[in-house]
TORVO-977090 format. One line per field, with one value per residue (C-alpha): z, x, y; residue in three letters. Coordinates in steps of 0.05 Angstrom, whole numbers, plus 5000, padded with zeros to 4 digits. Layout:
REM residues N
z	(Z,...);
x	(X,...);
y	(Y,...);
code	(ALA,...);
REM end
This chain:
REM residues 330
z	(4699,4670,4681,4707,4668,4696,4765,4784,4859,4893,4842,4855,4811,4833,4800,4832,4792,4801,4872,4896,4887,4879,4818,4835,4767,4791,4859,4888,4824,4823,4766,4731,4659,4639,4589,4518,4534,4518,4579,4561,4602,4587,4612,4590,4576,4637,4679,4685,4633,4595,4661,4683,4617,4622,4695,4679,4626,4675,4636,4699,4769,4814,4875,4912,4899,4856,4783,4777,4709,4704,4779,4781,4806,4746,4788,4823,4761,4750,4686,4657,4676,4646,4580,4579,4604,4545,4497,4527,4534,4481,4471,4414,4424,4415,4363,4300,4276,4338,4356,4292,4279,4217,4200,4198,4142,4158,4153,4206,4252,4253,4255,4312,4368,4334,4333,4405,4428,4379,4349,4282,4264,4190,4161,4107,4158,4196,4132,4114,4182,4170,4104,4140,4193,4141,4105,4171,4185,4115,4082,4032,4027,3979,4039,4076,4045,4053,4109,4158,4128,4063,4097,4121,4194,4189,4153,4205,4261,4224,4223,4298,4306,4264,4309,4371,4341,4322,4385,4384,4451,4488,4519,4484,4515,4463,4487,4450,4384,4345,4375,4324,4265,4221,4241,4179,4193,4267,4251,4205,4259,4312,4265,4251,4325,4335,4277,4304,4373,4346,4303,4355,4421,4444,4508,4503,4551,4506,4529,4498,4511,4459,4494,4430,4399,4462,4463,4396,4421,4497,4539,4603,4614,4671,4674,4703,4730,4757,4772,4803,4778,4787,4752,4723,4691,4627,4564,4551,4623,4624,4563,4584,4657,4676,4751,4763,4745,4707,4664,4649,4626,4581,4549,4538,4497,4445,4383,4357,4280,4283,4281,4315,4374,4378,4380,4434,4482,4544,4547,4613,4612,4665,4693,4721,4705,4712,4779,4782,4801,4841,4887,4878,4915,4983,4989,4921,4866,4820,4868,4840,4773,4796,4787,4844,4895,4969,5033,5047,4980,5004,5069,5053,4993,4966,4975,4917,4920,4880,4869,4821,4801,4772,4768,4812,4827,4875,4891,4954,4918,4927,4999,5023,4970,4974,4965,4987,4951,4915,4840,4840,4889,4866);
x	(2362,2293,2240,2174,2119,2061,2054,1995,1993,1948,1893,1825,1763,1699,1631,1563,1522,1456,1429,1481,1537,1607,1648,1722,1750,1817,1848,1908,1949,2015,2064,2100,2115,2180,2181,2193,2181,2124,2094,2053,1994,1970,1920,1859,1792,1758,1822,1816,1866,1820,1789,1859,1868,1802,1813,1881,1848,1795,1739,1724,1728,1776,1751,1817,1891,1925,1941,1999,2016,2076,2072,1998,1940,1895,1832,1843,1851,1805,1764,1815,1873,1838,1835,1911,1918,1879,1925,1983,1948,1905,1874,1869,1806,1798,1743,1757,1686,1653,1701,1692,1629,1596,1563,1629,1680,1752,1770,1717,1738,1811,1799,1748,1800,1837,1773,1755,1824,1827,1894,1886,1854,1859,1815,1868,1923,1878,1862,1936,1950,1895,1929,1997,1968,1936,2002,2038,1994,2000,1937,1932,1895,1843,1816,1797,1728,1707,1667,1691,1648,1688,1751,1778,1789,1864,1851,1799,1849,1899,1847,1838,1913,1913,1858,1899,1959,1918,1936,2010,2005,2065,2029,1982,1941,1930,1872,1877,1887,1900,1852,1797,1845,1869,1937,1971,1945,1963,2038,2029,1994,2046,2103,2067,2063,2137,2156,2112,2143,2213,2193,2153,2185,2118,2105,2056,2013,1999,1941,1931,1918,1967,2034,2071,2051,2063,2135,2148,2131,2140,2201,2169,2107,2057,2014,1944,1895,1826,1840,1908,1978,2015,2082,2121,2190,2228,2200,2259,2263,2189,2197,2263,2246,2173,2160,2085,2047,1996,2050,2080,2012,2002,2070,2060,1998,2038,2046,2117,2125,2172,2126,2177,2187,2113,2095,2146,2139,2097,2033,2006,1930,1893,1833,1770,1729,1754,1726,1678,1706,1641,1662,1737,1773,1802,1878,1910,1859,1894,1894,1830,1865,1938,1973,2021,1971,1989,1948,1972,1946,1874,1889,1935,1940,2012,2054,2083,2158,2221,2248,2304,2329,2270,2229,2167,2117,2058,2063,2073,2125,2174,2158,2229,2264,2287,2237,2171,2191,2139,2155,2125,2177,2237);
y	(2974,2958,3011,2982,3017,2975,2944,2900,2890,2838,2850,2820,2824,2790,2792,2782,2733,2697,2688,2738,2687,2715,2694,2702,2718,2744,2729,2765,2771,2810,2822,2879,2896,2930,2986,2960,2886,2838,2804,2743,2721,2650,2598,2561,2596,2625,2632,2708,2732,2779,2804,2826,2863,2898,2916,2946,2988,3011,2979,2939,2968,2929,2892,2900,2913,2966,2978,3027,3055,3100,3112,3129,3088,3075,3068,3134,3178,3237,3241,3289,3244,3184,3221,3225,3154,3126,3162,3123,3055,3022,2953,2904,2863,2788,2784,2824,2810,2841,2896,2937,2978,2947,3013,3051,3052,3033,3107,3124,3067,3088,3163,3163,3161,3219,3260,3245,3268,3326,3306,3340,3406,3390,3333,3325,3311,3263,3225,3222,3192,3139,3121,3116,3070,3025,3017,3004,2944,2915,2944,3001,3067,3038,3000,3064,3071,2998,2968,2914,2859,2865,2839,2772,2758,2772,2838,2859,2846,2890,2945,2935,2942,3006,3034,3017,3055,3116,3154,3134,3096,3069,3009,2961,2905,2852,2810,2743,2780,2716,2665,2678,2672,2615,2586,2614,2683,2680,2680,2740,2781,2761,2781,2847,2862,2846,2892,2949,2940,2950,3009,3046,3022,2993,2954,2896,2856,2796,2753,2685,2611,2584,2575,2559,2625,2665,2641,2674,2743,2745,2763,2738,2695,2689,2626,2632,2580,2594,2667,2655,2666,2599,2611,2669,2672,2688,2657,2611,2588,2570,2525,2494,2482,2490,2481,2481,2416,2458,2492,2423,2398,2459,2450,2376,2392,2432,2388,2376,2375,2314,2253,2207,2254,2268,2194,2177,2236,2233,2273,2298,2289,2328,2291,2320,2382,2453,2477,2536,2604,2612,2555,2544,2487,2499,2506,2501,2514,2465,2406,2373,2362,2358,2290,2308,2334,2323,2327,2398,2421,2416,2454,2512,2558,2554,2617,2656,2644,2653,2582,2602,2670,2709,2644,2647,2593,2579,2505,2464,2421,2479,2499,2488,2529,2600,2654,2684,2747,2789,2797,2866,2891,2850);
code	(MET,ASN,GLU,LYS,ILE,LEU,GLN,VAL,GLU,ASN,LEU,LYS,LYS,HIS,PHE,THR,VAL,GLU,LYS,LYS,GLN,VAL,LEU,GLN,ALA,VAL,ASN,ASP,VAL,SER,PHE,TYR,VAL,ASN,LYS,GLY,GLU,THR,PHE,GLY,LEU,VAL,GLY,GLU,SER,GLY,CYS,GLY,LYS,SER,THR,ILE,GLY,ARG,THR,ILE,MET,GLY,LEU,TYR,GLU,LYS,THR,ALA,GLY,ASN,VAL,MET,TYR,ASP,GLY,ARG,ASN,VAL,HIS,GLU,LEU,THR,ASP,LYS,GLU,LYS,PHE,GLY,PHE,TYR,ARG,ASN,MET,GLN,MET,ILE,PHE,GLN,ASP,PRO,TYR,ALA,SER,LEU,ASN,PRO,ARG,SER,THR,VAL,LYS,GLU,VAL,ILE,SER,GLU,PRO,MET,GLU,VAL,HIS,GLY,LEU,TYR,LYS,SER,LYS,ARG,LYS,GLN,LEU,ASP,ARG,VAL,TYR,GLU,LEU,LEU,GLU,GLU,VAL,GLY,LEU,ASN,ARG,ASP,HIS,ALA,ASN,ARG,TYR,PRO,HIS,GLU,PHE,SER,GLY,GLY,GLN,ARG,GLN,ARG,ILE,GLY,ILE,ALA,ARG,ALA,LEU,ALA,LEU,ASP,PRO,GLU,PHE,ILE,ILE,ALA,ASP,GLU,PRO,ILE,SER,ALA,LEU,ASP,VAL,SER,VAL,GLN,ALA,GLN,VAL,VAL,ASN,LEU,LEU,LYS,ASP,LEU,GLN,MET,GLU,LYS,ASP,LEU,THR,PHE,LEU,PHE,ILE,ALA,HIS,ASP,LEU,SER,MET,VAL,LYS,GLN,ILE,SER,ASP,ARG,ILE,GLY,VAL,MET,TYR,LEU,GLY,ASN,LEU,VAL,GLU,LEU,THR,ALA,SER,GLU,ALA,LEU,TYR,GLU,LYS,PRO,LEU,HIS,PRO,TYR,THR,LYS,ALA,LEU,LEU,SER,ALA,ILE,PRO,ILE,PRO,ASP,PRO,ASP,ILE,GLU,GLU,SER,ARG,GLU,ARG,ILE,ILE,LEU,GLU,GLY,GLU,LEU,PRO,SER,PRO,ILE,ASN,PRO,PRO,SER,GLY,CYS,VAL,PHE,ARG,THR,ARG,CYS,PRO,MET,ALA,MET,ASP,ILE,CYS,SER,ILE,GLU,LYS,PRO,GLN,TRP,GLN,GLU,VAL,GLU,GLN,ALA,HIS,TYR,VAL,ALA,CYS,HIS,LEU,TYR,ASP,HIS,THR,ILE,GLY,ASN,ARG,ASP,PRO,VAL,ASN,THR);
REM end
């Protein structure tokens, strides 16, 4: 039986913006992550993916709901308990150009978490560990005394990964770690993460907007739209039989390398502008762009339900199927 290491239960995160308006970044999202797996979270920019990651880490305070890590509520930890929590959970940030201190050498960037947590009494042992981490992520010890601006984007992201590994965590939130990189470098970073996962028995929450790349690394995938989780299932099942109209549109946008197939296949083009999370549509938030919208979609919010085994969706097209079971408690 799989061990659930992270459980997100009915999570909401709202921000107050200009004129005291409320921006509903995350709305009633629930999912779990099993120990040792990679859970992918995908959706277009602004859908709330990164906000979920930062709220799980405690960088944002939740508005409602719970984040349970290893049986403990993240947002109820004492300062002392948070110190231990951050040893077990680390984050790889999206922008490798902004997430590294330009005034610090690579050695200082990677060793800072070790010093904060007092891992090594000997500076020699600490430096040896920095060298080990650099080699683990495909760099070498000669890079330790250089500054971030001396590296390419892919190399900087490797430095960010080495920093995330500095405390030997068991869970890593990778917040769009490849979106700022060239396509050729993206595959290298994804392969590196997969190798590190096998070597160190890591668990990943992998946040991205590129479904084709997420498939290569994820065991299960959750699809988000405008702060809501609209579909969740195993990676292969999502690609072979997507259920939600939004998921189908995302998959249809992935280019196929065979020109004959690419030319003949049907693309699903979503019309209309992405609604504002300050004033989301009534009922189903996707209805204003959905090619299959019905009258009920503007009136009632679709319920989260299990349509097939371990395949969950929030869509009125499946109202008469089995389900209405919460994936957190299933």
